[in-house]
N, C-alpha and C positions, 0 to 999 in steps of 0.2 A: 773472916769476913771481909771480902773484896773490898778494895775503891770504887771499883768502878765494875758492875753487874749486868751485859744483857742476855736477857734469856729469849731466843725464836722472836724476835728482832726482824719488823716489815717496813718498810715504807714503801707505799703502791703510789703512782701519779694518775689522773686522770689527761690522754691525751685524745682528745678527741672522743670517739668510743674504744678506743685503746687505754688499757692497763699497762702500765709499765713499772715493772716491780723492782725497783731502787736498789732495795735489801728485802735479802729472800732469807729469812727464819735464820739471823747470825746471832752467834751465841758466845759472847768474848768475856773474860774477869782479867782486869789489870789491879795489881795488886799496889798496895802506899809504900812509895819510893820506886818506880818502875821505871827505867826511859827505854820509850818503846816507841817504833814509825810503823806507821799507817802507809802502804803501798799499794800502791795497783795502776792500772791503766786508765787513761781517759773513759771514764762513762761504768768505771767501774763498783761505784757504792761506795767508797771511800770518803767522798765530799758529806754525803749523804749522813756516812758515818757520824763525823765529824762533826757534823750541825746537830744529830742528836744526842750523842754525849754533850755537847755544849751546850745543850738545853735550849741551840736557838730555832729546834723544832722538834715534834714531837710524833712517836710511831703510829704508823696505821694499822698497827697491832703487834703485842708482845711488851714485855716488861724490861724496864731500866731502872737500877738501882744506883743509886750513889751517894755515898760514905752511911750507905743502909736505909737512905731514903726514897721511895716507889714515886721517881720522876714522871714516869712515863705516864703521869693520868694528871701531871697536878695543870693549873689554870695559868694564864700570861701572868698574872701578879705575883705567883710561885715563882714562875718559870724566872722570870726578873729578878727575883732575892734571892737563887743560886748561883747563876751567872754573876750577880754582883758578889757573892760572897764565898763561892765554892771555887768560879772557874777563871785564870786567869789566860786571855787570849792575846796570840802574837800573830799578825798578819803578812804577806806577802809587801802590799803597799805600805805601812806601817800604822795609816789610818792617825793621822799627828793632825791636832790643829794647829792649820798653820800660823797664827797668829799669836801663840801660844808658846811659852819658854819652855823647854824641858821639862823644870819644876812643876811648873801649872797642867802640862800634859800629864804627868805621873798622878797629880795631883786629883784630878779627876774622880777616879774610882771613890777615893776616899772622901770628897765631899757626896757623893752621890748614897754614899753609906751612914750619912748625917753623921762622921767624925769631926770635932773639934780643929779648930787650926792649929792650935797648938799640940796636939799629938799629930795630926799633918805633916805638921814641919819634919819631927824628928822622924818618923816613917820613910818620909821623900827623901829624907838627905841619905839616912841607911839603904834604901835600896839604887838611887843611884849611886852611892861608892860602891855597892856590890856589881855594879857591872862595870866601873872605874870609870862613871861621868861626872864624879861631884865635882869638876871644875869646868863643866857645862853647862851649869842647872841654869842660867839664864841666857843661854842662845836658847833662839829661836831656830825651827827644822830646817830651814833655808841655811842656815848657819851651820850646819855639820854636815859631816861627809852622811853618806848611802850607812854604813857599819853604827854609826852613833847614832840614827835612827832609830834604827833597829834595836838597839840597846834600849833608848829611854823608851821604845812600843814593850822591850821585856821586863823592864822595872814597871814602866805601867802596867802590867801582868803579875808583876810580883806583890806591887802595895798594900791589897786587904789581903795578905798570906792565902793564894787560895788551896784548895785539895789538889786539882790538877791544873799543870800548865800546858795549854793544847794553844800546837805552833803549827802553822798552813802553813805550806812552803815557807817558810823564815827566810830561807837563803833565795830566794827565788828572782828576787831585783838585784843580787849584791854579785860583785867579782869571786872568784873563787875562793883567793887570798883572804877575801872581808869571810865570806860566808862559813869558811875553817873556821876564825874567829870566834865566830856567833855559835857555830856548833862545838867547839872548847868551852864558851862559855857557860852553854846549855850542860855539858858537865861535870862541870864546878857545881853548879846548880843541884845538879842531883845528888854528886855524892854530898853536897849538903844536905841532904832529904827530899828536896823537890822531886814532886811523882812529874814526870813531863811526857806527851803525847806528840810527836811531830810526824804529820802527816806530810805525804813526799812522793814524789816516781820519780827521785834520784837516788841510785841503789849508794852510789857514792857518798850522801847522806846517809841513809838509814844504816849505814855499815859501821856507823860511830854509835848509834845505840845497842842496848842491851838484847832488845828483842824487836823481831820484824815478822809485822802482821803482815800477810800478803791477800789483799780483796779482790776477787775475781765474779762479774757477775753476780753481785749482790750479797756475795757468801766469802766463808774464810776458807782460801783456797792453801794455803799453809802458815804455818803460826812457827816461829824459830827462835828461839831463845842462844844472845851470843857470848851471853854469862850465866854459869850455872848457878852463882854465886846468889845473882839477884831473882829470885823467885818468892 
């Protein structure tokens, strides 16, 4: 059973009297432990696909299974549960709370999940150590560099042990050196068993992954595996 499976996925938006098909019958499988990039030009449908995989939106038609659960027809409360428990998000703009420390930012998903304080502390310290920020846990975002902020965001995405780490242009606001450090961190996390999907328009970033899925006009144009042992 694939970790992610979409079958004939469509997403259609109404723009006045016009129908815009952001996705057109897209079928995709991603296995546990893969490190994949979704690429495509602006308007290709890659962001729409990310929103559907991340349970931030629902398809117009078609089916989406995540860890064997049919999530394409879930209601808002069920989707919120899936997002909290199964998906770790990393965004280009970090999306950290400015007045909260690194520790508090990472802890937040565990509070939403109803995890008790003692267990939260141990896990937050563990994931901050994993991203090499254990000595910065009392710092606020404005006391951290861009790369450090993204590491906090990655630790927050990991703290509930999600099935997937979903990263949307994660190096977009970083210089090339810092961006490469973040990509190397993703590689180490993947080698440790995390399933990672990066949405990017940069081939230089995508080339570090094991698989590149290129989207154009809401369809898969090309699906290339770069490491045959990660199937």
